[in-house]
C-alpha positions as CSV (number, residue, x, y, z in Angstrom):
1,M,3.3,-15.7,15.3
2,N,5.2,-18.5,17.4
3,P,8.5,-16.7,19.0
4,T,10.8,-19.6,17.4
5,I,9.3,-19.1,14.0
6,F,9.7,-15.4,14.3
7,S,13.3,-15.5,15.5
8,I,14.0,-17.9,12.6
9,M,12.6,-15.4,10.0
10,L,14.3,-12.5,11.4
11,S,17.6,-14.5,11.2
12,S,16.8,-15.4,7.6
13,L,16.6,-11.9,6.9
14,S,19.8,-11.0,8.2
15,T,21.5,-14.0,6.5
16,G,20.0,-13.2,3.1
17,T,21.1,-9.6,3.4
18,I,24.7,-10.7,4.4
19,I,25.0,-13.2,1.7
20,T,24.1,-10.4,-0.9
21,M,26.6,-8.1,0.6
22,T,29.6,-10.4,0.7
23,S,29.1,-12.3,-2.6
24,H,31.2,-11.6,-5.9
25,H,29.0,-14.0,-8.0
26,W,25.6,-13.1,-9.4
27,L,23.8,-16.3,-8.4
28,M,24.8,-16.1,-4.6
29,A,23.7,-12.3,-4.6
30,W,20.2,-13.5,-6.2
31,I,20.0,-16.4,-3.5
32,G,20.5,-13.8,-0.9
33,L,17.8,-11.5,-2.2
34,E,15.3,-14.4,-2.6
35,L,16.2,-15.3,0.9
36,N,15.3,-11.9,1.9
37,T,12.1,-11.6,0.1
38,L,10.7,-15.2,1.4
39,A,11.7,-14.3,5.2
40,I,9.7,-11.1,5.1
41,I,6.5,-12.2,3.5
42,P,5.5,-14.1,6.8
43,I,6.3,-11.2,9.0
44,I,4.1,-8.9,6.8
45,S,1.0,-11.2,6.8
46,M,1.5,-12.5,10.4
47,H,-1.8,-10.6,11.3
48,H,-4.5,-12.4,9.5
49,N,-6.4,-9.6,7.8
50,P,-7.0,-8.8,4.1
51,R,-5.0,-5.6,4.1
52,S,-1.7,-7.4,5.1
53,T,-2.5,-10.4,3.0
54,E,-2.8,-7.8,0.0
55,A,0.3,-6.2,1.2
56,A,2.5,-9.4,1.4
57,T,1.2,-10.6,-2.1
58,K,2.1,-7.2,-3.7
59,Y,5.4,-7.3,-2.2
60,F,6.3,-10.8,-3.4
61,L,4.9,-10.0,-6.9
62,T,7.1,-6.8,-7.2
63,Q,10.2,-8.4,-5.6
64,A,10.1,-11.7,-7.5
65,A,9.8,-9.6,-10.7
66,A,13.0,-7.6,-9.9
67,S,14.9,-10.6,-8.8
68,S,13.9,-12.3,-12.1
69,L,15.3,-9.1,-14.0
70,I,18.5,-9.2,-12.0
71,L,19.1,-12.9,-12.9
72,F,18.2,-12.1,-16.3
73,S,20.7,-9.2,-16.7
74,S,23.6,-11.4,-15.0
75,L,22.9,-14.0,-17.4
76,I,23.2,-11.7,-20.7
77,N,26.4,-10.5,-19.2
78,A,27.7,-13.9,-18.3
79,W,26.8,-15.0,-22.0
80,Q,28.7,-12.2,-23.6
81,T,31.5,-11.8,-21.4
82,G,32.0,-15.4,-19.9
83,T,32.2,-14.1,-16.2
84,W,29.5,-14.1,-13.3
85,D,31.6,-11.7,-11.2
86,I,29.4,-8.8,-10.0
87,T,32.2,-6.1,-10.6
88,Q,32.6,-7.1,-14.3
89,L,29.2,-5.8,-15.6
90,S,30.1,-4.4,-19.0
91,T,27.3,-4.9,-21.8
92,T,24.8,-1.9,-22.0
93,Q,21.5,-4.2,-21.9
94,S,22.7,-5.7,-18.6
95,C,23.4,-2.2,-17.1
96,I,20.2,-1.0,-18.0
97,L,18.4,-4.0,-17.0
98,L,20.2,-4.2,-13.5
99,T,19.4,-0.4,-12.9
100,M,15.6,-0.8,-13.6
101,A,15.5,-4.0,-11.5
102,L,17.3,-2.5,-8.5
103,S,15.1,0.7,-8.7
104,M,11.8,-1.7,-8.7
105,K,13.7,-3.4,-5.5
106,L,14.2,-0.2,-3.8
107,G,10.9,1.7,-4.8
108,L,12.4,4.4,-7.0
109,A,10.0,6.3,-9.0
110,P,8.5,5.7,-11.6
111,L,8.6,1.9,-10.2
112,H,7.5,3.0,-6.9
113,F,3.8,2.4,-6.7
114,W,4.0,-0.9,-4.8
115,L,5.9,0.7,-1.9
116,P,3.2,2.8,-0.4
117,E,0.5,0.3,-0.6
118,V,2.7,-2.4,1.1
119,I,3.8,-0.1,4.0
120,Q,0.1,1.1,4.7
121,G,-1.1,-2.8,4.7
122,S,1.7,-3.7,6.8
123,T,2.2,-3.2,10.8
124,M,4.6,-0.5,12.1
125,F,7.3,-3.0,12.8
126,S,7.0,-4.7,9.4
127,A,7.1,-1.3,7.5
128,L,10.2,-0.3,9.7
129,I,11.9,-3.4,8.2
130,I,10.8,-2.8,4.7
131,V,12.1,0.7,4.5
132,T,15.3,0.3,6.2
133,W,16.8,-3.4,6.3
134,Q,15.3,-4.3,3.0
135,K,17.0,-1.5,1.3
136,L,20.5,-2.7,2.3
137,A,21.0,-5.6,-0.2
138,P,19.9,-3.7,-3.3
139,M,21.8,-0.7,-2.3
140,S,25.1,-2.8,-1.8
141,L,24.7,-4.1,-5.2
142,I,24.2,-0.6,-6.4
143,Y,27.5,0.3,-4.5
144,L,29.6,-2.6,-6.1
145,T,28.4,-2.0,-9.7
146,S,28.4,2.0,-9.5
147,N,31.1,2.3,-12.1
148,N,29.3,0.3,-14.5
149,L,25.6,1.6,-14.3
150,S,24.2,4.3,-16.5
151,T,24.8,7.8,-14.7
152,T,22.1,9.5,-16.6
153,T,19.5,6.8,-15.8
154,L,20.4,6.9,-12.2
155,L,20.2,10.9,-12.2
156,I,16.7,10.7,-14.0
157,L,15.5,8.1,-11.6
158,G,16.8,10.1,-8.7
159,T,15.2,13.4,-9.9
160,L,11.9,11.8,-10.5
161,S,11.9,10.2,-7.1
162,T,12.8,13.2,-5.1
163,T,9.8,15.0,-6.9
164,I,7.2,12.4,-6.9
165,G,8.2,11.3,-3.3
166,G,7.5,15.0,-2.1
167,W,4.6,15.6,-4.2
168,A,2.6,12.6,-3.5
169,G,3.4,12.9,0.4
170,L,1.7,16.4,0.5
171,N,-1.6,14.5,0.1
172,Q,-1.4,11.9,2.9
173,T,-2.9,11.7,6.3
174,Q,-1.6,8.3,7.2
175,T,2.0,8.4,9.0
176,R,2.9,5.0,7.3
177,K,2.2,6.3,3.8
178,I,4.0,9.7,4.7
179,M,6.9,7.7,5.7
180,A,6.7,5.7,2.5
181,Y,7.0,8.7,0.3
182,S,9.9,10.2,2.6
183,S,11.7,7.0,1.7
184,I,11.1,7.3,-2.0
185,A,12.5,11.0,-1.8
186,H,15.5,10.0,0.3
187,L,16.4,7.0,-2.1
188,G,16.4,9.6,-4.8
189,W,19.0,11.6,-3.3
190,M,20.9,8.5,-3.1
191,A,20.3,7.3,-6.7
192,T,21.6,10.7,-7.8
193,I,24.8,10.5,-5.9
194,A,25.5,6.7,-6.5
195,S,27.6,6.8,-9.7
196,I,29.2,10.1,-9.0
197,M,30.7,9.2,-5.4
198,T,30.0,6.1,-3.3
199,N,31.3,7.5,-0.2
200,I,28.5,9.9,0.1
201,L,26.0,7.3,-0.9
202,A,27.2,5.2,2.0
203,M,27.0,8.1,4.4
204,N,23.6,9.0,3.1
205,L,22.3,5.5,3.5
206,F,23.6,5.5,7.1
207,I,21.9,8.7,8.0
208,Y,18.8,7.7,6.1
209,L,18.5,4.5,8.2
210,L,19.2,6.2,11.5
211,L,16.6,8.9,10.8
212,T,14.0,6.6,9.7
213,T,14.5,4.0,12.7
214,A,14.2,7.0,15.0
215,M,11.0,8.1,13.5
216,F,9.3,4.8,13.4
217,Y,10.5,4.1,17.0
218,S,8.5,7.5,17.8
219,L,5.5,6.3,15.8
220,I,5.6,2.7,17.4
221,I,5.7,4.1,20.9
222,T,3.0,6.9,20.5
223,K,0.8,4.5,18.3
224,S,0.3,7.2,15.9
225,K,-1.2,5.9,12.6
226,T,-2.7,9.2,11.5
227,I,-1.6,13.0,11.6
228,Q,-4.6,13.5,14.2
229,D,-3.0,11.0,16.3
230,T,0.3,12.7,16.5
231,A,-1.5,15.5,18.1
232,M,-1.8,13.3,21.1
233,T,1.7,12.6,21.6
234,W,2.3,15.2,24.5
235,T,-0.2,13.2,26.7
236,N,2.1,10.1,26.1
237,S,5.5,11.7,26.7
238,P,6.4,15.4,26.5
239,Y,10.0,14.5,26.2
240,L,9.3,12.2,23.1
241,M,7.2,14.8,21.7
242,I,10.1,17.2,21.5
243,L,12.6,14.5,20.2
244,M,9.9,13.7,17.5
245,M,9.9,17.3,16.4
246,L,13.5,17.5,16.1
247,T,13.5,14.1,14.2
248,L,11.1,15.2,11.7
249,L,12.9,18.8,11.0
250,S,16.0,16.4,10.7
251,L,14.2,14.3,8.1
252,G,13.4,17.5,6.2
253,G,17.2,18.4,6.1
254,L,17.3,21.6,8.2
255,P,20.6,22.8,9.7
256,P,22.2,22.1,11.9
257,L,20.5,18.9,12.4
258,T,21.8,15.4,11.1
259,G,19.7,15.4,8.0
260,F,21.4,18.4,6.4
261,I,24.6,16.6,6.2
262,P,23.9,14.4,3.0
263,K,21.8,17.2,1.1
264,W,24.7,19.5,1.7
265,L,27.3,17.1,0.5
266,I,25.4,15.9,-2.3
267,L,24.5,19.6,-3.6
268,E,28.1,20.6,-3.1
269,E,29.3,17.4,-5.2
270,L,26.4,18.2,-8.0
271,A,27.7,21.6,-8.2
272,T,31.4,20.5,-8.6
273,Q,30.3,18.3,-11.4
274,N,28.8,21.3,-13.2
275,L,25.3,19.8,-12.7
276,I,23.8,23.2,-11.5
277,M,20.3,22.8,-13.0
278,L,19.9,19.1,-11.4
279,A,20.8,20.7,-8.0
280,F,18.5,23.3,-8.4
281,F,15.7,20.9,-9.2
282,M,16.6,18.7,-6.4
283,T,16.5,21.6,-3.9
284,M,12.8,22.7,-4.9
285,A,11.8,19.0,-4.7
286,A,13.3,18.8,-1.0
287,L,11.1,21.8,-0.3
288,L,8.2,19.8,-1.2
289,S,9.1,17.0,1.4
290,L,9.9,19.7,4.0
291,F,6.3,21.1,3.8
292,F,4.7,17.6,5.0
293,Y,7.4,17.3,7.8
294,L,6.5,20.8,8.9
295,R,2.9,20.0,8.8
296,L,3.5,16.9,10.8
297,T,5.7,19.0,13.4
298,Y,3.0,21.4,13.6
299,T,0.4,18.9,14.4
300,T,2.8,17.2,17.0
301,T,3.7,20.2,18.9
302,L,1.3,23.0,18.4
303,T,-2.1,21.6,18.1
304,L,-4.8,19.8,19.6
305,S,-7.0,17.4,17.8
306,P,-10.8,18.1,17.3
307,N,-12.4,16.2,20.4
308,T,-15.4,16.4,22.4
309,T,-15.5,16.9,26.4
310,Q,-16.0,13.3,26.7
311,A,-12.7,12.3,24.8
312,K,-10.3,9.9,26.4
313,F,-7.0,11.0,26.3
314,K,-3.8,8.7,25.9
315,W,-2.7,9.7,29.4
316,R,0.3,8.3,31.0
317,F,-1.3,5.5,33.2
318,K,1.3,3.0,31.9
319,P,4.2,5.0,31.3
320,N,6.1,4.1,28.2
321,T,9.9,4.3,29.4
322,I,12.3,5.7,26.7
323,T,15.0,2.7,26.5
324,T,18.5,3.7,26.3
325,P,18.9,2.4,22.4
326,M,15.8,4.3,21.6
327,A,17.2,7.6,23.3
328,T,20.7,7.0,21.6
329,T,19.1,6.5,18.2
330,L,16.8,9.6,18.4
331,T,19.7,11.8,19.9
332,T,22.1,10.8,17.0
333,A,19.4,11.3,14.5
334,I,19.3,14.9,15.5
335,F,22.5,16.0,16.8
336,L,25.1,14.3,14.7
337,L,26.2,17.5,12.7
338,P,26.9,19.6,15.9
339,M,28.6,16.6,17.5
340,T,30.8,16.1,14.5
341,P,33.5,18.8,15.3
342,M,33.8,17.1,19.0
343,L,34.5,13.7,17.2
344,L,37.5,15.1,15.5
345,L,39.1,16.6,18.5
């Protein structure tokens, strides 16, 4: 793709998200979402092959359907209340429609089927944008309307997402699909806490973006597209291999790493709200996700892939230097929890 066109697409992506996040009128929010969708389609399909074209088509159809549902719910609300203000969402039909539309946009179960397919058909860079930046606009709408959305619906969607995200990820060998199901599981945790405490939602979103970006950085540098490829990480950079291992454990939510913070606070809040059984199910679902993170960790650090004596290793003929932003992102994704007391001094 022409660099000028590529930069225009990226700036349109940023503009669309900012318009949605700063708007108080439903039409402006919808315009931002549409701008977002239309800007990422050329980025997904810039490699002219059938998989990327199929991924771009699936992404466009699901996002267009979700956007039309958002517009429809806001229209019903404006018809009955006489206002287009985002925070004045009061009718039951509008709330349920908006919840389902935003869950489709984010890829929450049971409306998640498009996400793994789109991620698998995209490049690593496009997949990174889809699972990080593209979540900001719908999540900001959830944040703005959290007082009016159905708590029961969000809790059901959240529990389903964490369970399905963990369960379906067990069977995958492609790293992009594993990251897609990881995204579904993490979004489930966010949906669960969204209508209970928005501060934890914002913090969880920030940590999710940090961890996912750090993991995709590692996969892009090592060119790891399958689990077998991760076994060759040590030939690329031993230092990166250690950081990648710790990032995976952090994604799994193991203490004392960064990924433990949101799970800890969400489970504590659920217990405070007397939702003990829900907290129990969420914990059990987190163990499913932890299993495939541990499997990736094991293959990355402790195994060698099956190969013959003539096999070519990805040795460091052209050393991939770890840049300062990447090193900062990886370190923060791992050690934010141990560093927190130092920040308070």
